[in-house]
N, C-alpha and C positions, 0 to 999 in steps of 0.2 A: 789730717792723716799725714802731712808729714814736714818738718820742722821749716818753715824758709820756704818753701818749694813751692810753685801749686801745680794740679792737675796738669796742665800743657805743659811747662817744663820735664813735669816727667815721661808726659806720654811718645817729647818727642824723640830723648834720649831711646821711652822703649823700644819704638819703631828703629831705630837704628840697631839700638842691640838686635833686635830681632829679626833686620836683616842682611847682616855680616857672621863672620865668624873670626877667629881668633877673640886670643886673651881683649883682657876689662881693666882697668885700671881708676879708681877714685880715688881721690887726694883730697879730706877734709869731711871725713867720713860721719862726725860728730857719733851719733846714738844707730845706723846705718841703717837710718828709712830707706833711703834713695839706691846703698846695696842691698838690700831685701828685696826691692823691688824689682833690681837687677837678675839680680839670683832670682829670680820664677820664671824668669824667659832663657838665661842664659844656660841654660840645660848641662851639657859637663866639663864648657868652656872655663879654665884660670877669671879668679877675679881677684885679683891686687889690690887691700886696702889697705892704705896709707896715712894715719892723721900721729899725731903724741898721743892722741886721749890722758890729757894733761892740762889742753885747752891750749890758746893762742900763746906762741909762745913770745909774743910783743904785744903795743896795746894796741888798738885797731879806734874809728870812728863805732864799731861797737860798745866804748864804754868799759863796762865794770862787767860784762856777759863773756864768762868766764869758756862757753864751750865747752868743758869736762866733759868725760861721756867714763864710764868702765866699758873699758877693751873687755873684760870676760864677759858681763851680760851681755855683750853682742857677741860676743863666740859663744853663746849659750844661743842667742835668736835667729843665726847662722848659720848653725852645726847638722842641720837636714841638711842642708845643698852641702852640693860636692867641690874640690877646688875652689877652697874658699883661702887665701893667704896672707894673713895679719904683718903688716910690714910699720912697729912703731918707731919713732922716732920723726925729727923734724924735716922734711922735709925739702930740697934734693937731699938733704944727707944721707937721703938710707934705699935710695935707685941700686947700688953692690947686685942688691936680688935680679933684679930686670934689667940690667945692663944686655942683654944680647935678646933679648924679645923683641918683638911686632907688635902691637894695639889694635885691631879695630875702635874697639871707645875709651875714648877718656873724660871721666867726669869732674873737673876740676872746683873744686868751691871750699882752695882755701880764704879766702878775709881776707890777707894783707899780699901787696905786693912781691914779696920774696919766695915765699911758694907760689903766686900765681908765674911767676916769671922761671924762676926753676923747672916750673909743671912742666909750660909754653916749648923754652927752650930744650929740656928733656924728651918730652913726648911727641914735639913735630915731627921731626925723622922718623918717629918707631908708629905713627898711627897714622887711620884714617880719619876719623871723624874727631875731633876733643871737643866737650861741647865746656863751657866757661861759665860758672855762679859767678849771680851777683854783678855782670857789667850792666850799666855802668853803677849801678847804685854802690857800691866800697870805691872809693879812691886810691887807694893801694893798687887795685886788681886791674882798676879800669887804666891806669897808668900803665903798670907789667902791659898789657891787651894792649893799650894803642902803643907802645915804644914796639911792643913783638913784632907787628903788624908792617911795623912802617922799617925795620929794621931787615925784612924779610921781602916786603914790597908784592906783603900779602892783603885781600881782607876776610874779612869770616860774615860772615851770614846772622841777625840779632832774630831770634829763630822765637824770643816771648820777650815782656818786657823787662827780667834781669836777666837775662841768657844771651850769651854769643857763642855760633859754631865757624868753627875750622873747620872744615873738609877740603881732601887731596883730592 
């Protein structure tokens, strides 16, 4: 069903979406599988989707897998859901649209160090829950998370074999 996400990952995020109120964000949308699952449960809440939709901005351990997706196809896929905002560009350079917002749930699926570290720095003070995908699977993600946890003297909870959750 969902590319590189198992049902347990999805269920963890959906459970928190249903139990909280407020804005939701996803960084690293790809083809919109997780975004659509969130849309089915979010009601009228705002969902901010951050991605380049042009693939990863640098090489990583995914090799030649580009993770490029057509933003217009994803917009079409999600058009029946209200309050979905598409923010195109390299994260975290694209946060100016949401500088003043608070978030109940954030899903970080950046695959790379810079996006993950920038996502944690930007969203941690603004959110209740942050789910980090690919921890500990990808070296850059793991390094960014471990550094952030050490800097803030906080702990995350590993909810599945590839997902970590930070909760305030």
